[in-house]
Each structure stands twice: as C-alpha cells, then as structure tokens.
N, C-alpha and C positions, 0 to 999 in steps of 0.2 A: 278208206275217207280222204279227205284232201285236209291237207295240214302244213304249216308254216314249220320248217326245221334248219338245222343247221349240224353239220359233220366234224365241225372245227371252229376253235374262235378265232376269232377276227371281225374287219370292217363287216359291216350289215351289208353293204352290197357286194362283200366276198364271198361273205357264208352262206348268207339266207337263202333259203328256196322253198318254193310250193309246189308241191303235188302230191302224189297217191301213195298212201301208207297203209298199213295192216287195221282195218277197224278193231278196235277196242271191244274187248269183253269183261263185264264185271265178275269179279271175283268173291267168294266168299263175304259179307261184308262189305261190300261196295255196290252203289250205284253206278251208271252211266249216265252221263249228262249229256240230250242233242243241243250242243251250242250255240248258241243265237250271238253272244258277243265275248270279246276276251281283252281286257285289259293292260296294255304296256307300262310296265313302269321302270321309275331308275334301275332300279335292281335287277331288272328283267337284260336289261339295255348294258349293263356292266358284268350279266354274267356270260351274254351269248360275247363280248370282247376280251374275257378272260381277265377281267380286272378285278373280281371277288376271286373265282376261282376257276380253274383250268377244268378240260373236260370231264369229267368223271363218266360218261356214259359214251358210247360208240355215236350215238345221235340223239338230239333233244331238239323236244318240241315246245317252245318256250311258254312264260308267264305263265302266273300264277291265280291271278283272275279272271273271273266270267262269269256268265250267267244263260239258260237255257232252259230247257222240261228235263227232269227225267225220262228215260224210255226204256229202261231196262234194270233189273236190280239182281245181285248174286243174293247165294243162300243165306239165311238168317236176316235179309231184309225185309219188309213187308211189302206184298204186293201194292197194298194202296197209294205206295211211295211213286207208282209209276202216274205220269203226266202230270207233276209238281212242279211248279213253276221257280227254281232254286237261281241262289247266286253261289259263287264256289271262292272258298282261300285254301292259298299253298299247295295250288295244285301241280306245279314243277318243282316243290320245294325237296331237296332229296330223292329227286324223282325222274327220269327222263321223259314224262309226256305230262306236258303244261294242257295249257288252255286253246292254243292258237291251232285249231282245229276241229272239224265237225265233231267229232266226240273227245269225251274224256271220261275215264274209267277211276274213281279215287272212293275213301272211306265215305262211309254214308253220313258221317256227324259232319265232311269237310261240304255239302250241300244242303245249305240253310233255305227255307221256305221262303221268298221273294212276295211281297205282298202284291196283291192283281194289280194296282193303280200304278205300281211303279216299271219303269221301263227295263228292261234289257241293258241298252246302253248305261243306265243308272248302275245297274248290278253289277256291272263289269269294273266298279268305280270303286266297289264296299271290301275286297278284302286286304288289301295292304292300306290302303289311304284312309276308308272310315274306320277301321277296326286299329291303326296305328293312334290316329286323332283321338280315338276314344278312351284307349287304355292311356295315352299322355293326361288326356285330363283329368282321369278319374281314378288315377294306378294308387294314391296314397291317399283318399280320403275327399270328402267334398271340397266343391271349391266355390260354393255358394257363400256372397259376401268377399271374396278374393278378389285382388286385380291380379291379372294374369296377363303377360305378354307372351304372343303367340308371333313366332320370326317368322319372317317370310308370307306374311298374310294371304298371298293369290297363291302360293302352292297347293297341291293336291292334297294334302295332308292338313297344312296349317288352313286352309278354307274349311274344311269340315269341322277342325278343334276350335276356331273362333263361332262358328253355330253351338255347337257341345257346349262349351263354357259359356254361353250367352244364355242355352237354355236350362242351366245350372244356378245361374242366379250369379255368376260373376261380370265383372266389370273386363273389355277385355284391349289391351293396347298392341297393336301389330305394324311390323315392320314392313315399309315394299321399296322397290324402286324405280315405279312409273306412275304416272298419274290415271293409266290403263288399269293397272294393279290395287291401286287405293280406291277404284269404284268399284272393285270385285270386291275388298276386302271387306268397305262400307257394308256392301250388299247384303255379307253376309253377317252383320251385326256389330262390327269391332267399333267401340265407342271414341278409339284414339288411334290415329292413322298417320305414323310417320315414315316418311320417304328417307331412308338413309343416307342418299346419295346427296341431298342438298338440306337435312337440317342434321342437327347437333340432337343423336337419340337419346343420351341422357339426361341431358336439359330440358325437353319435350317429356319424358318418364317421370321427370322429378316435380316439372310443374303442374300433369296431370293427377301425380298422389301427393299433393300439397308437399314435395319432398321425402314422404316415407320410401318410395321406392316401390316396386311388385310383389306381390306374394310370392309367383311363382313363373319361371322361364319353360316354354314349349321350345325344344331349340333343334332345330334341322340340320345346324352344320357348327357343332361344337367348336370344331376345332377352328374355325374362322372366328366366331362370336366369342367365345369364352372372355377375350379381353376387355368385353361391354361389361361382364357383370357386374362388378362393384358401382359403374355407376347408374345401374337400372334396378338391383336386387334391395330388399327389403331386411331387416335384419332377421335370421333363422327362416330366411326363404328360401326357397327350392328349386333344382334345375331340374328338368325332366328332359335328358338327352335320346335323340332316336335314330340321328343319322352326324355322319361326319364326311367332312371331305379329305380328310387326312388321316396319316395313321395315328398322333399323337397331336394332345390339347395341349396347350399353357394355360391349366386352369390357374387362378391368383390366388396361392395358397395363406397367405396372411390375410387378406380379405376374409376367404372362406373361414379361416380359424375363428377371428374375431367376431365372425360374424353369425358364427355357428350354422355355414349354410350346409346343404343337402345336394349333393348331386347323384343322380340314380343315371342309368345307363337302360335299356332296353330293345329287344329286336322282335317285333313282329312276328316273327317266323317261329320263335321259341317259346311264345306265350306258354305257360303251363294249362294245365285244363281247366283250373276255378278261372282263373283268367280270361283264358280264351272264351269260356260259355258267359262271363260278364259282358266281353266287347260283343260279342255277337246279340245275346239280348236286349243290350243298350242301343244299338245300331239299330235293331229290327223296328223295337220299341216307338226311335224316332220316324222310321221309314212308314208304319203301320199309322204314325199321326199328323205324316206327312211335313215334319221338322224340316227337312234337310233339303237345301240347294245343292245338286249338283254341279259342278262347275265342268262342262266336255268341251274339249277345246275343238278334238276332230275325231270325228266319225271315218271310218278308213275299208274300204272293202279288206280282205284276207289277202289279195294279191299284192295288196298297196303294203305290206309288213315291212320291209325295208324301207318306206316312205314315214311308216309310222316311228321306227324305231330311231332314225335320224332326228324326228320331229321333238321326240323325249331326248337324247343326245345331246341337241345342239341347245337345250336348255332355253329356250327364246320362246318356245308353247306355255301358254299359260292355262294351265288346266289338266285333265284326263284326254290321254289318247286312248280310244275305243276301236278294234276290228270287229267288223259286222261279218258275221260268215257266211250269213244267206247271202 
C-alpha cells in the first residue's frame, strides 16, 4: 500500500517520504479501513519534528485522524461492519501506523460510523479537533446560560467549540488576530469577537458581560494566556486548558484563590472510556443533525504530505489541513 512515513525525527522536507509499505491486516478485535482522507494536526507535526517525543518506532506512518470505509475485519468483529463509512481517532497514538496511508488497521471502537451526508474530508477533522472541542465544552457540566470565552476562535478546535457551546445555549466570546479570522468566528456563531492585537480583551469582555466576566474559558495556550485570566473570569469561573506552547504557565494564584477559580487540564488522546464515548456520541449527534460547519483550509494529495505538514507548522493556515488518499 502507499503511505507517507518517516524513519527519523526532523524537518518535514528532510524526513517525510511517500512509498510502498506492507499492507496491514486486521488482528483480533480490529477493523481495516480503506482510507480516503487523513487529517493533519499540530500534534502530528510536533511528533514528526521530535518536539513531543523522540522516535518510539523504527518507522512511523503519521496522523491520528482520517475517514474511509471498512473493507476487512478481524476475529470477533461483526462482518456486517464491512462497507461501513467511518471516521477514526487515535490511529497513531502510541502506535507506529497512522492514517497517512491507503489502509489502517485499528481497534474496532476507534472506527466510528460516519453519517452518509458527511464527506470524508470533514470526517478527517473529527478525531482530534471535534472531540477536543466537545470535551472542553462539556467536561464539567452543561453550559446553557453561561458565557464562554473561546480563545483563538478561528483555530480547528476553537471553531468547533464555538458551535458546540452555542448549540448548548451558551453565549460565546472569542479572540482572533485578523479580520479574516473574525469572519470565520462570527460564521461559527460567536456573539462577541475580539481582535486581541488591536483591542483590550479584558475591557471588551467586561463590556459584553456587564462587568461580571465569563463563566468559563476554553484555552488553547495556557502558557501565553494565563496572564489574561484575572481580567476576564467571573467569580468561581473555570478554565479548561487543552494546549500549551510552554513547559510552564504563570497561573495567577492570588486571584484564583480569592475567586475560587478552577483550572482543569486534559489531553484528548487520554480521555477515559466514558469521556470518549460521551464525546463521540455528542459529535455524531451534531453530525447527524448537520449542525457543524467544517473549516477545511486545504485539501492536498498524499504525495504533498510535506506541504501539508509545513502548512500546519507555519501557523498561518486558518482551518484544518486534509490529505486526499485517492
């Protein structure tokens, strides 16, 4: 089968290759998916570069997300699943074989039925971005009637989070860095969009909330944005942090203590079974009702995997980057 792979950490142009590798066979409890698309996420490019961890396997086929059809099943999996359209999650988590290939074999529960009206390109955006967004919005209870601040509202996770929070009855404030990103955030349903490069975020938040502050912050970079929390959070507010650009974050301790602030962290790869099931069900329910806008910035053939990694790594691509396997 054709696949993209690397055998050493390094820059995309130095280590990524596309070539023939052995076609995978599903083991007991697994399905094999004939992939049509593969999603490229920031964690994928960081892993390839060696910024998250060094090579754990001699060869790695990257990417956790993708979509396609089940074409074979292992022992213990119902034959009725053959032909099923699916989206996948955690394909390359702690494994050498991800979704940047014509086929992937993985545990049956990691292949989720994809509603017929949802394209395979959208299906490649769900494993990390949509599941992260859903868990961030819902992890500690309903947000109906709350005001939620979603940082970086045009990002892959944040764009979904805006829609999910709105669907659950929240008011949504978000931050962006350009007029183009503001349009995307508004289209997703944000009630208040703040350009953090030209506006005072705290002042705008206080104005929008009549001085109260927001009930919840969904934070993609706690290391950079922790300093903003005293200006935006209400008493007994909650911070849900799902990403960071630094090893440490300067949490405002006195403010947090006096206002009973809760700061929670999570990594989407390590959700427990109950959390995962709830997020998968929630995302699929929204897909079935056609409630999600999928912001796909680029669709590139598998042979252009290097360009795809560089697009994500640049930080300039607004939206998801998807590889087309066919």
